[in-house]
PDB file of N, H, CA, C and O in Angstrom:
ATOM      1  N   MET A   1      87.923 112.198  96.454  1.00  0.00           N
ATOM      2  CA  MET A   1      88.533 110.960  96.086  1.00  0.00           C
ATOM      3  C   MET A   1      88.841 110.210  97.366  1.00  0.00           C
ATOM      4  O   MET A   1      89.445 110.759  98.288  1.00  0.00           O
ATOM      5  N   ASN A   2      88.431 108.969  97.421  1.00  0.00           N
ATOM      6  H   ASN A   2      87.941 108.523  96.673  1.00  0.00           H
ATOM      7  CA  ASN A   2      88.585 108.147  98.607  1.00  0.00           C
ATOM      8  C   ASN A   2      90.051 107.789  98.819  1.00  0.00           C
ATOM      9  O   ASN A   2      90.736 107.355  97.892  1.00  0.00           O
ATOM     10  N   LYS A   3      90.518 107.972 100.030  1.00  0.00           N
ATOM     11  H   LYS A   3      89.962 108.324 100.783  1.00  0.00           H
ATOM     12  CA  LYS A   3      91.918 107.777 100.380  1.00  0.00           C
ATOM     13  C   LYS A   3      92.339 106.318 100.242  1.00  0.00           C
ATOM     14  O   LYS A   3      93.395 106.028  99.680  1.00  0.00           O
ATOM     15  N   ILE A   4      91.528 105.406 100.749  1.00  0.00           N
ATOM     16  H   ILE A   4      90.670 105.642 101.206  1.00  0.00           H
ATOM     17  CA  ILE A   4      91.865 103.984 100.711  1.00  0.00           C
ATOM     18  C   ILE A   4      91.829 103.456  99.281  1.00  0.00           C
ATOM     19  O   ILE A   4      92.705 102.687  98.883  1.00  0.00           O
ATOM     20  N   ALA A   5      90.831 103.859  98.510  1.00  0.00           N
ATOM     21  H   ALA A   5      90.120 104.484  98.834  1.00  0.00           H
ATOM     22  CA  ALA A   5      90.733 103.407  97.120  1.00  0.00           C
ATOM     23  C   ALA A   5      91.920 103.897  96.307  1.00  0.00           C
ATOM     24  O   ALA A   5      92.491 103.142  95.520  1.00  0.00           O
ATOM     25  N   TYR A   6      92.297 105.166  96.494  1.00  0.00           N
ATOM     26  H   TYR A   6      91.834 105.779  97.133  1.00  0.00           H
ATOM     27  CA  TYR A   6      93.440 105.708  95.772  1.00  0.00           C
ATOM     28  C   TYR A   6      94.716 104.969  96.148  1.00  0.00           C
ATOM     29  O   TYR A   6      95.510 104.627  95.272  1.00  0.00           O
ATOM     30  N   ALA A   7      94.924 104.720  97.432  1.00  0.00           N
ATOM     31  H   ALA A   7      94.279 104.998  98.143  1.00  0.00           H
ATOM     32  CA  ALA A   7      96.143 104.043  97.884  1.00  0.00           C
ATOM     33  C   ALA A   7      96.210 102.616  97.351  1.00  0.00           C
ATOM     34  O   ALA A   7      97.272 102.166  96.921  1.00  0.00           O
ATOM     35  N   LEU A   8      95.088 101.900  97.376  1.00  0.00           N
ATOM     36  H   LEU A   8      94.225 102.266  97.725  1.00  0.00           H
ATOM     37  CA  LEU A   8      95.078 100.533  96.855  1.00  0.00           C
ATOM     38  C   LEU A   8      95.333 100.502  95.352  1.00  0.00           C
ATOM     39  O   LEU A   8      96.083  99.657  94.862  1.00  0.00           O
ATOM     40  N   LEU A   9      94.712 101.421  94.625  1.00  0.00           N
ATOM     41  H   LEU A   9      94.103 102.107  95.022  1.00  0.00           H
ATOM     42  CA  LEU A   9      94.963 101.487  93.187  1.00  0.00           C
ATOM     43  C   LEU A   9      96.421 101.814  92.896  1.00  0.00           C
ATOM     44  O   LEU A   9      97.017 101.255  91.975  1.00  0.00           O
ATOM     45  N   ALA A  10      96.994 102.722  93.682  1.00  0.00           N
ATOM     46  H   ALA A  10      96.511 103.177  94.430  1.00  0.00           H
ATOM     47  CA  ALA A  10      98.384 103.111  93.464  1.00  0.00           C
ATOM     48  C   ALA A  10      99.332 101.958  93.764  1.00  0.00           C
ATOM     49  O   ALA A  10     100.282 101.728  93.015  1.00  0.00           O
ATOM     50  N   ILE A  11      99.087 101.238  94.839  1.00  0.00           N
ATOM     51  H   ILE A  11      98.316 101.425  95.448  1.00  0.00           H
ATOM     52  CA  ILE A  11      99.991 100.156  95.217  1.00  0.00           C
ATOM     53  C   ILE A  11      99.830  98.948  94.305  1.00  0.00           C
ATOM     54  O   ILE A  11     100.824  98.345  93.898  1.00  0.00           O
ATOM     55  N   LEU A  12      98.589  98.585  93.979  1.00  0.00           N
ATOM     56  H   LEU A  12      97.782  99.074  94.310  1.00  0.00           H
ATOM     57  CA  LEU A  12      98.355  97.373  93.192  1.00  0.00           C
ATOM     58  C   LEU A  12      98.465  97.586  91.685  1.00  0.00           C
ATOM     59  O   LEU A  12      98.999  96.734  90.976  1.00  0.00           O
ATOM     60  N   LEU A  13      97.961  98.720  91.192  1.00  0.00           N
ATOM     61  H   LEU A  13      97.526  99.412  91.768  1.00  0.00           H
ATOM     62  CA  LEU A  13      97.945  98.963  89.744  1.00  0.00           C
ATOM     63  C   LEU A  13      98.712 100.218  89.357  1.00  0.00           C
ATOM     64  O   LEU A  13      98.483 100.785  88.289  1.00  0.00           O
ATOM     65  N   GLY A  14      99.616 100.649  90.218  1.00  0.00           N
ATOM     66  H   GLY A  14      99.803 100.188  91.086  1.00  0.00           H
ATOM     67  CA  GLY A  14     100.368 101.869  89.961  1.00  0.00           C
ATOM     68  C   GLY A  14     101.295 101.770  88.771  1.00  0.00           C
ATOM     69  O   GLY A  14     101.653 102.789  88.180  1.00  0.00           O
ATOM     70  N   GLY A  15     101.688 100.569  88.410  1.00  0.00           N
ATOM     71  H   GLY A  15     101.397  99.742  88.890  1.00  0.00           H
ATOM     72  CA  GLY A  15     102.582 100.386  87.272  1.00  0.00           C
ATOM     73  C   GLY A  15     101.981 100.792  85.949  1.00  0.00           C
ATOM     74  O   GLY A  15     102.708 101.100  85.005  1.00  0.00           O
ATOM     75  N   ILE A  16     100.655 100.799  85.866  1.00  0.00           N
ATOM     76  H   ILE A  16     100.064 100.549  86.634  1.00  0.00           H
ATOM     77  CA  ILE A  16     100.002 101.232  84.626  1.00  0.00           C
ATOM     78  C   ILE A  16      99.220 102.526  84.826  1.00  0.00           C
ATOM     79  O   ILE A  16      98.521 102.966  83.913  1.00  0.00           O
ATOM     80  N   GLY A  17      99.323 103.138  85.993  1.00  0.00           N
ATOM     81  H   GLY A  17      99.892 102.780  86.734  1.00  0.00           H
ATOM     82  CA  GLY A  17      98.787 104.472  86.207  1.00  0.00           C
ATOM     83  C   GLY A  17      97.302 104.594  86.450  1.00  0.00           C
ATOM     84  O   GLY A  17      96.742 105.674  86.260  1.00  0.00           O
ATOM     85  N   ILE A  18      96.650 103.541  86.859  1.00  0.00           N
ATOM     86  H   ILE A  18      97.104 102.664  87.014  1.00  0.00           H
ATOM     87  CA  ILE A  18      95.207 103.593  87.086  1.00  0.00           C
ATOM     88  C   ILE A  18      94.855 104.612  88.164  1.00  0.00           C
ATOM     89  O   ILE A  18      93.826 105.280  88.066  1.00  0.00           O
ATOM     90  N   HIS A  19      95.689 104.742  89.184  1.00  0.00           N
ATOM     91  H   HIS A  19      96.525 104.200  89.264  1.00  0.00           H
ATOM     92  CA  HIS A  19      95.420 105.686  90.262  1.00  0.00           C
ATOM     93  C   HIS A  19      95.472 107.130  89.778  1.00  0.00           C
ATOM     94  O   HIS A  19      94.794 107.990  90.340  1.00  0.00           O
ATOM     95  N   ARG A  20      96.260 107.411  88.751  1.00  0.00           N
ATOM     96  H   ARG A  20      96.810 106.712  88.294  1.00  0.00           H
ATOM     97  CA  ARG A  20      96.329 108.768  88.206  1.00  0.00           C
ATOM     98  C   ARG A  20      95.033 109.112  87.471  1.00  0.00           C
ATOM     99  O   ARG A  20      94.571 110.251  87.537  1.00  0.00           O
ATOM    100  N   PHE A  21      94.448 108.145  86.776  1.00  0.00           N
ATOM    101  H   PHE A  21      94.824 107.220  86.722  1.00  0.00           H
ATOM    102  CA  PHE A  21      93.163 108.381  86.131  1.00  0.00           C
ATOM    103  C   PHE A  21      92.062 108.554  87.173  1.00  0.00           C
ATOM    104  O   PHE A  21      91.147 109.355  86.983  1.00  0.00           O
ATOM    105  N   TYR A  22      92.147 107.800  88.280  1.00  0.00           N
ATOM    106  H   TYR A  22      92.890 107.149  88.435  1.00  0.00           H
ATOM    107  CA  TYR A  22      91.178 107.936  89.372  1.00  0.00           C
ATOM    108  C   TYR A  22      91.249 109.334  89.981  1.00  0.00           C
ATOM    109  O   TYR A  22      90.233 109.882  90.408  1.00  0.00           O
ATOM    110  N   ALA A  23      92.443 109.905  90.019  1.00  0.00           N
ATOM    111  H   ALA A  23      93.269 109.460  89.672  1.00  0.00           H
ATOM    112  CA  ALA A  23      92.634 111.260  90.547  1.00  0.00           C
ATOM    113  C   ALA A  23      92.370 112.331  89.490  1.00  0.00           C
ATOM    114  O   ALA A  23      92.555 113.519  89.755  1.00  0.00           O
ATOM    115  N   ARG A  24      91.946 111.929  88.316  1.00  0.00           N
ATOM    116  H   ARG A  24      91.796 110.964  88.100  1.00  0.00           H
ATOM    117  CA  ARG A  24      91.654 112.825  87.190  1.00  0.00           C
ATOM    118  C   ARG A  24      92.871 113.605  86.732  1.00  0.00           C
ATOM    119  O   ARG A  24      92.781 114.783  86.388  1.00  0.00           O
ATOM    120  N   ARG A  25      94.004 112.933  86.735  1.00  0.00           N
ATOM    121  H   ARG A  25      94.077 111.975  87.015  1.00  0.00           H
ATOM    122  CA  ARG A  25      95.249 113.492  86.207  1.00  0.00           C
ATOM    123  C   ARG A  25      95.611 112.661  84.981  1.00  0.00           C
ATOM    124  O   ARG A  25      96.461 111.772  85.028  1.00  0.00           O
ATOM    125  N   PHE A  26      94.939 112.983  83.890  1.00  0.00           N
ATOM    126  H   PHE A  26      94.249 113.706  83.852  1.00  0.00           H
ATOM    127  CA  PHE A  26      94.980 112.152  82.694  1.00  0.00           C
ATOM    128  C   PHE A  26      96.325 112.180  81.983  1.00  0.00           C
ATOM    129  O   PHE A  26      96.763 111.159  81.453  1.00  0.00           O
ATOM    130  N   VAL A  27      96.975 113.317  81.966  1.00  0.00           N
ATOM    131  H   VAL A  27      96.619 114.146  82.396  1.00  0.00           H
ATOM    132  CA  VAL A  27      98.263 113.411  81.269  1.00  0.00           C
ATOM    133  C   VAL A  27      99.299 112.524  81.948  1.00  0.00           C
ATOM    134  O   VAL A  27     100.015 111.782  81.276  1.00  0.00           O
ATOM    135  N   SER A  28      99.385 112.596  83.276  1.00  0.00           N
ATOM    136  H   SER A  28      98.804 113.199  83.822  1.00  0.00           H
ATOM    137  CA  SER A  28     100.354 111.741  83.967  1.00  0.00           C
ATOM    138  C   SER A  28      99.930 110.276  83.899  1.00  0.00           C
ATOM    139  O   SER A  28     100.788 109.393  83.906  1.00  0.00           O
ATOM    140  N   GLY A  29      98.634 109.998  83.834  1.00  0.00           N
ATOM    141  H   GLY A  29      97.937 110.715  83.828  1.00  0.00           H
ATOM    142  CA  GLY A  29      98.172 108.622  83.647  1.00  0.00           C
ATOM    143  C   GLY A  29      98.620 108.048  82.322  1.00  0.00           C
ATOM    144  O   GLY A  29      99.018 106.885  82.246  1.00  0.00           O
ATOM    145  N   ILE A  30      98.558 108.851  81.286  1.00  0.00           N
ATOM    146  H   ILE A  30      98.235 109.795  81.348  1.00  0.00           H
ATOM    147  CA  ILE A  30      99.023 108.411  79.967  1.00  0.00           C
ATOM    148  C   ILE A  30     100.533 108.202  79.979  1.00  0.00           C
ATOM    149  O   ILE A  30     101.033 107.262  79.362  1.00  0.00           O
ATOM    150  N   LEU A  31     101.260 109.070  80.675  1.00  0.00           N
ATOM    151  H   LEU A  31     100.853 109.834  81.176  1.00  0.00           H
ATOM    152  CA  LEU A  31     102.710 108.890  80.788  1.00  0.00           C
ATOM    153  C   LEU A  31     103.048 107.596  81.529  1.00  0.00           C
ATOM    154  O   LEU A  31     104.007 106.912  81.170  1.00  0.00           O
ATOM    155  N   TYR A  32     102.282 107.258  82.543  1.00  0.00           N
ATOM    156  H   TYR A  32     101.503 107.813  82.835  1.00  0.00           H
ATOM    157  CA  TYR A  32     102.504 106.003  83.248  1.00  0.00           C
ATOM    158  C   TYR A  32     102.283 104.822  82.311  1.00  0.00           C
ATOM    159  O   TYR A  32     103.041 103.853  82.345  1.00  0.00           O
ATOM    160  N   ILE A  33     101.256 104.896  81.479  1.00  0.00           N
ATOM    161  H   ILE A  33     100.641 105.684  81.451  1.00  0.00           H
ATOM    162  CA  ILE A  33     100.998 103.815  80.526  1.00  0.00           C
ATOM    163  C   ILE A  33     102.117 103.717  79.503  1.00  0.00           C
ATOM    164  O   ILE A  33     102.547 102.616  79.158  1.00  0.00           O
ATOM    165  N   LEU A  34     102.593 104.854  79.017  1.00  0.00           N
ATOM    166  H   LEU A  34     102.244 105.749  79.298  1.00  0.00           H
ATOM    167  CA  LEU A  34     103.665 104.838  78.021  1.00  0.00           C
ATOM    168  C   LEU A  34     104.958 104.242  78.566  1.00  0.00           C
ATOM    169  O   LEU A  34     105.709 103.606  77.826  1.00  0.00           O
ATOM    170  N   PHE A  35     105.220 104.442  79.845  1.00  0.00           N
ATOM    171  H   PHE A  35     104.611 104.959  80.447  1.00  0.00           H
ATOM    172  CA  PHE A  35     106.455 103.948  80.434  1.00  0.00           C
ATOM    173  C   PHE A  35     106.245 102.733  81.324  1.00  0.00           C
ATOM    174  O   PHE A  35     107.095 102.432  82.162  1.00  0.00           O
ATOM    175  N   CYS A  36     105.130 102.031  81.158  1.00  0.00           N
ATOM    176  H   CYS A  36     104.440 102.276  80.477  1.00  0.00           H
ATOM    177  CA  CYS A  36     104.842 100.881  82.021  1.00  0.00           C
ATOM    178  C   CYS A  36     105.810  99.727  81.799  1.00  0.00           C
ATOM    179  O   CYS A  36     105.907  98.842  82.648  1.00  0.00           O
ATOM    180  N   TRP A  37     106.520  99.715  80.695  1.00  0.00           N
ATOM    181  H   TRP A  37     106.441 100.434  80.005  1.00  0.00           H
ATOM    182  CA  TRP A  37     107.487  98.648  80.437  1.00  0.00           C
ATOM    183  C   TRP A  37     108.749  98.807  81.280  1.00  0.00           C
ATOM    184  O   TRP A  37     109.549  97.877  81.379  1.00  0.00           O
ATOM    185  N   THR A  38     108.932  99.981  81.887  1.00  0.00           N
ATOM    186  H   THR A  38     108.282 100.737  81.806  1.00  0.00           H
ATOM    187  CA  THR A  38     110.032 100.169  82.832  1.00  0.00           C
ATOM    188  C   THR A  38     109.489  99.963  84.240  1.00  0.00           C
ATOM    189  O   THR A  38     108.278  99.837  84.423  1.00  0.00           O
ATOM    190  N   ALA A  39     110.343  99.927  85.204  1.00  0.00           N
ATOM    191  H   ALA A  39     111.326 100.029  85.056  1.00  0.00           H
ATOM    192  CA  ALA A  39     109.904  99.747  86.588  1.00  0.00           C
ATOM    193  C   ALA A  39     109.604 101.074  87.270  1.00  0.00           C
ATOM    194  O   ALA A  39     109.150 101.089  88.414  1.00  0.00           O
ATOM    195  N   ILE A  40     109.847 102.170  86.598  1.00  0.00           N
ATOM    196  H   ILE A  40     110.216 102.158  85.668  1.00  0.00           H
ATOM    197  CA  ILE A  40     109.682 103.491  87.208  1.00  0.00           C
ATOM    198  C   ILE A  40     108.241 103.758  87.637  1.00  0.00           C
ATOM    199  O   ILE A  40     108.042 104.166  88.782  1.00  0.00           O
ATOM    200  N   PRO A  41     107.215 103.554  86.793  1.00  0.00           N
ATOM    201  CA  PRO A  41     105.842 103.802  87.256  1.00  0.00           C
ATOM    202  C   PRO A  41     105.417 102.905  88.415  1.00  0.00           C
ATOM    203  O   PRO A  41     104.654 103.338  89.278  1.00  0.00           O
ATOM    204  N   ALA A  42     105.892 101.681  88.448  1.00  0.00           N
ATOM    205  H   ALA A  42     106.512 101.329  87.747  1.00  0.00           H
ATOM    206  CA  ALA A  42     105.531 100.776  89.542  1.00  0.00           C
ATOM    207  C   ALA A  42     106.120 101.275  90.860  1.00  0.00           C
ATOM    208  O   ALA A  42     105.449 101.255  91.892  1.00  0.00           O
ATOM    209  N   ILE A  43     107.359 101.715  90.820  1.00  0.00           N
ATOM    210  H   ILE A  43     107.904 101.731  89.982  1.00  0.00           H
ATOM    211  CA  ILE A  43     107.996 102.246  92.030  1.00  0.00           C
ATOM    212  C   ILE A  43     107.297 103.523  92.475  1.00  0.00           C
ATOM    213  O   ILE A  43     107.027 103.704  93.662  1.00  0.00           O
ATOM    214  N   LEU A  44     107.004 104.404  91.530  1.00  0.00           N
ATOM    215  H   LEU A  44     107.223 104.257  90.566  1.00  0.00           H
ATOM    216  CA  LEU A  44     106.299 105.642  91.858  1.00  0.00           C
ATOM    217  C   LEU A  44     104.897 105.355  92.402  1.00  0.00           C
ATOM    218  O   LEU A  44     104.431 106.045  93.308  1.00  0.00           O
ATOM    219  N   GLY A  45     104.234 104.353  91.858  1.00  0.00           N
ATOM    220  H   GLY A  45     104.613 103.792  91.122  1.00  0.00           H
ATOM    221  CA  GLY A  45     102.906 103.988  92.339  1.00  0.00           C
ATOM    222  C   GLY A  45     102.926 103.527  93.787  1.00  0.00           C
ATOM    223  O   GLY A  45     102.051 103.894  94.571  1.00  0.00           O
ATOM    224  N   ILE A  46     103.919 102.729  94.143  1.00  0.00           N
ATOM    225  H   ILE A  46     104.631 102.431  93.506  1.00  0.00           H
ATOM    226  CA  ILE A  46     104.036 102.273  95.528  1.00  0.00           C
ATOM    227  C   ILE A  46     104.305 103.452  96.447  1.00  0.00           C
ATOM    228  O   ILE A  46     103.712 103.557  97.520  1.00  0.00           O
ATOM    229  N   VAL A  47     105.206 104.346  96.025  1.00  0.00           N
ATOM    230  H   VAL A  47     105.688 104.260  95.154  1.00  0.00           H
ATOM    231  CA  VAL A  47     105.523 105.522  96.836  1.00  0.00           C
ATOM    232  C   VAL A  47     104.298 106.417  96.986  1.00  0.00           C
ATOM    233  O   VAL A  47     104.010 106.894  98.084  1.00  0.00           O
ATOM    234  N   GLU A  48     103.572 106.651  95.890  1.00  0.00           N
ATOM    235  H   GLU A  48     103.806 106.264  94.998  1.00  0.00           H
ATOM    236  CA  GLU A  48     102.375 107.494  95.955  1.00  0.00           C
ATOM    237  C   GLU A  48     101.294 106.869  96.823  1.00  0.00           C
ATOM    238  O   GLU A  48     100.563 107.585  97.507  1.00  0.00           O
ATOM    239  N   GLY A  49     101.180 105.550  96.807  1.00  0.00           N
ATOM    240  H   GLY A  49     101.774 104.968  96.252  1.00  0.00           H
ATOM    241  CA  GLY A  49     100.210 104.879  97.663  1.00  0.00           C
ATOM    242  C   GLY A  49     100.537 105.039  99.136  1.00  0.00           C
ATOM    243  O   GLY A  49      99.649 105.278  99.954  1.00  0.00           O
ATOM    244  N   ILE A  50     101.806 104.907  99.472  1.00  0.00           N
ATOM    245  H   ILE A  50     102.528 104.713  98.808  1.00  0.00           H
ATOM    246  CA  ILE A  50     102.226 105.088 100.863  1.00  0.00           C
ATOM    247  C   ILE A  50     102.052 106.535 101.296  1.00  0.00           C
ATOM    248  O   ILE A  50     101.612 106.801 102.415  1.00  0.00           O
ATOM    249  N   VAL A  51     102.394 107.471 100.416  1.00  0.00           N
ATOM    250  H   VAL A  51     102.751 107.254  99.508  1.00  0.00           H
ATOM    251  CA  VAL A  51     102.220 108.888 100.728  1.00  0.00           C
ATOM    252  C   VAL A  51     100.736 109.197 100.934  1.00  0.00           C
ATOM    253  O   VAL A  51     100.383 109.949 101.842  1.00  0.00           O
ATOM    254  N   ALA A  52      99.874 108.628 100.107  1.00  0.00           N
ATOM    255  H   ALA A  52     100.161 108.017  99.369  1.00  0.00           H
ATOM    256  CA  ALA A  52      98.437 108.875 100.246  1.00  0.00           C
ATOM    257  C   ALA A  52      97.903 108.334 101.567  1.00  0.00           C
ATOM    258  O   ALA A  52      97.018 108.939 102.172  1.00  0.00           O
ATOM    259  N   LEU A  53      98.430 107.210 102.014  1.00  0.00           N
ATOM    260  H   LEU A  53      99.149 106.719 101.522  1.00  0.00           H
ATOM    261  CA  LEU A  53      97.982 106.650 103.291  1.00  0.00           C
ATOM    262  C   LEU A  53      98.437 107.498 104.479  1.00  0.00           C
ATOM    263  O   LEU A  53      97.780 107.508 105.519  1.00  0.00           O
ATOM    264  N   THR A  54      99.548 108.201 104.330  1.00  0.00           N
ATOM    265  H   THR A  54     100.082 108.192 103.485  1.00  0.00           H
ATOM    266  CA  THR A  54     100.040 109.034 105.422  1.00  0.00           C
ATOM    267  C   THR A  54      99.490 110.453 105.380  1.00  0.00           C
ATOM    268  O   THR A  54      99.628 111.196 106.351  1.00  0.00           O
ATOM    269  N   GLU A  55      98.866 110.843 104.263  1.00  0.00           N
ATOM    270  H   GLU A  55      98.754 110.239 103.473  1.00  0.00           H
ATOM    271  CA  GLU A  55      98.279 112.178 104.145  1.00  0.00           C
ATOM    272  C   GLU A  55      97.056 112.297 105.062  1.00  0.00           C
ATOM    273  O   GLU A  55      96.383 111.309 105.357  1.00  0.00           O
ATOM    274  N   GLU A  56      96.795 113.492 105.491  1.00  0.00           N
ATOM    275  H   GLU A  56      97.341 114.295 105.252  1.00  0.00           H
ATOM    276  CA  GLU A  56      95.622 113.751 106.323  1.00  0.00           C
ATOM    277  C   GLU A  56      94.382 113.847 105.438  1.00  0.00           C
ATOM    278  O   GLU A  56      94.418 114.454 104.367  1.00  0.00           O
ATOM    279  N   ASP A  57      93.287 113.244 105.895  1.00  0.00           N
ATOM    280  H   ASP A  57      93.258 112.751 106.764  1.00  0.00           H
ATOM    281  CA  ASP A  57      92.042 113.302 105.120  1.00  0.00           C
ATOM    282  C   ASP A  57      91.146 114.410 105.675  1.00  0.00           C
ATOM    283  O   ASP A  57      91.507 115.109 106.622  1.00  0.00           O
ATOM    284  N   ASP A  58      89.973 114.549 105.062  1.00  0.00           N
ATOM    285  H   ASP A  58      89.680 113.981 104.293  1.00  0.00           H
ATOM    286  CA  ASP A  58      89.060 115.632 105.447  1.00  0.00           C
ATOM    287  C   ASP A  58      88.116 115.244 106.588  1.00  0.00           C
ATOM    288  O   ASP A  58      87.220 116.021 106.918  1.00  0.00           O
ATOM    289  N   GLY A  59      88.283 114.098 107.185  1.00  0.00           N
ATOM    290  H   GLY A  59      89.010 113.467 106.916  1.00  0.00           H
ATOM    291  CA  GLY A  59      87.415 113.644 108.267  1.00  0.00           C
ATOM    292  C   GLY A  59      86.417 112.602 107.815  1.00  0.00           C
ATOM    293  O   GLY A  59      85.866 111.871 108.638  1.00  0.00           O
ATOM    294  N   ASN A  60      86.179 112.525 106.521  1.00  0.00           N
ATOM    295  H   ASN A  60      86.627 113.119 105.852  1.00  0.00           H
ATOM    296  CA  ASN A  60      85.262 111.540 105.965  1.00  0.00           C
ATOM    297  C   ASN A  60      85.989 110.459 105.176  1.00  0.00           C
ATOM    298  O   ASN A  60      85.345 109.623 104.541  1.00  0.00           O
ATOM    299  N   GLY A  61      87.312 110.462 105.205  1.00  0.00           N
ATOM    300  H   GLY A  61      87.835 111.141 105.720  1.00  0.00           H
ATOM    301  CA  GLY A  61      88.094 109.470 104.476  1.00  0.00           C
ATOM    302  C   GLY A  61      88.464 109.882 103.076  1.00  0.00           C
ATOM    303  O   GLY A  61      88.930 109.057 102.291  1.00  0.00           O
ATOM    304  N   PHE A  62      88.267 111.135 102.746  1.00  0.00           N
ATOM    305  H   PHE A  62      87.888 111.805 103.383  1.00  0.00           H
ATOM    306  CA  PHE A  62      88.589 111.615 101.410  1.00  0.00           C
ATOM    307  C   PHE A  62      89.851 112.462 101.448  1.00  0.00           C
ATOM    308  O   PHE A  62      90.071 113.231 102.384  1.00  0.00           O
ATOM    309  N   LEU A  63      90.677 112.311 100.418  1.00  0.00           N
ATOM    310  H   LEU A  63      90.499 111.686  99.658  1.00  0.00           H
ATOM    311  CA  LEU A  63      91.891 113.104 100.322  1.00  0.00           C
ATOM    312  C   LEU A  63      91.557 114.522  99.892  1.00  0.00           C
ATOM    313  O   LEU A  63      90.648 114.749  99.094  1.00  0.00           O
ATOM    314  N   ILE A  64      92.297 115.457 100.427  1.00  0.00           N
ATOM    315  H   ILE A  64      93.036 115.273 101.076  1.00  0.00           H
ATOM    316  CA  ILE A  64      92.169 116.845 100.020  1.00  0.00           C
ATOM    317  C   ILE A  64      93.105 117.041  98.837  1.00  0.00           C
ATOM    318  O   ILE A  64      94.323 116.938  98.982  1.00  0.00           O
ATOM    319  N   VAL A  65      92.541 117.322  97.670  1.00  0.00           N
ATOM    320  H   VAL A  65      91.551 117.405  97.552  1.00  0.00           H
ATOM    321  CA  VAL A  65      93.326 117.403  96.446  1.00  0.00           C
ATOM    322  C   VAL A  65      93.763 118.836  96.213  1.00  0.00           C
ATOM    323  O   VAL A  65      92.941 119.748  96.120  1.00  0.00           O
ATOM    324  N   ASN A  66      95.058 119.016  96.120  1.00  0.00           N
ATOM    325  H   ASN A  66      95.725 118.275  96.195  1.00  0.00           H
ATOM    326  CA  ASN A  66      95.646 120.308  95.785  1.00  0.00           C
ATOM    327  C   ASN A  66      96.138 120.209  94.348  1.00  0.00           C
ATOM    328  O   ASN A  66      97.032 119.410  94.071  1.00  0.00           O
ATOM    329  N   PRO A  67      95.592 120.983  93.432  1.00  0.00           N
ATOM    330  CA  PRO A  67      95.980 120.846  92.028  1.00  0.00           C
ATOM    331  C   PRO A  67      97.426 121.224  91.750  1.00  0.00           C
ATOM    332  O   PRO A  67      97.950 120.883  90.689  1.00  0.00           O
ATOM    333  N   ASP A  68      98.085 121.916  92.669  1.00  0.00           N
ATOM    334  H   ASP A  68      97.659 122.193  93.530  1.00  0.00           H
ATOM    335  CA  ASP A  68      99.472 122.318  92.444  1.00  0.00           C
ATOM    336  C   ASP A  68     100.472 121.244  92.849  1.00  0.00           C
ATOM    337  O   ASP A  68     101.643 121.323  92.477  1.00  0.00           O
ATOM    338  N   LYS A  69     100.034 120.246  93.601  1.00  0.00           N
ATOM    339  H   LYS A  69      99.083 120.181  93.904  1.00  0.00           H
ATOM    340  CA  LYS A  69     100.938 119.213  94.062  1.00  0.00           C
ATOM    341  C   LYS A  69     100.977 118.077  93.054  1.00  0.00           C
ATOM    342  O   LYS A  69      99.960 117.731  92.452  1.00  0.00           O
ATOM    343  N   TYR A  70     102.182 117.488  92.872  1.00  0.00           N
ATOM    344  H   TYR A  70     103.008 117.769  93.361  1.00  0.00           H
ATOM    345  CA  TYR A  70     102.277 116.317  91.993  1.00  0.00           C
ATOM    346  C   TYR A  70     101.708 115.098  92.687  1.00  0.00           C
ATOM    347  O   TYR A  70     100.890 114.378  92.114  1.00  0.00           O
ATOM    348  N   PHE A  71     102.134 114.861  93.920  1.00  0.00           N
ATOM    349  H   PHE A  71     102.798 115.447  94.386  1.00  0.00           H
ATOM    350  CA  PHE A  71     101.608 113.728  94.682  1.00  0.00           C
ATOM    351  C   PHE A  71     100.303 114.151  95.324  1.00  0.00           C
ATOM    352  O   PHE A  71     100.158 115.271  95.812  1.00  0.00           O
ATOM    353  N   VAL A  72      99.367 113.233  95.311  1.00  0.00           N
ATOM    354  H   VAL A  72      99.485 112.322  94.915  1.00  0.00           H
ATOM    355  CA  VAL A  72      98.050 113.528  95.886  1.00  0.00           C
ATOM    356  C   VAL A  72      98.071 113.305  97.367  1.00  0.00           C
ATOM    357  O   VAL A  72      97.055 113.499  98.035  1.00  0.00           O
TER     358      VAL A  72
END
């Protein structure tokens, strides 16, 4: 999963959980959609986007996905 694409999706469309579907985390993506009327998913999306930008990549610009971590 591309680091820049994930971060942009999280920051710009994080309120509706598009970045979670991009990361193939469908259950949390659906939860983001269900709670999109609150500000919580939008705030979490911005935080996840910033965290993704600060994460170390694999050398090719791709995030290393750990299935045990909530944040990518």
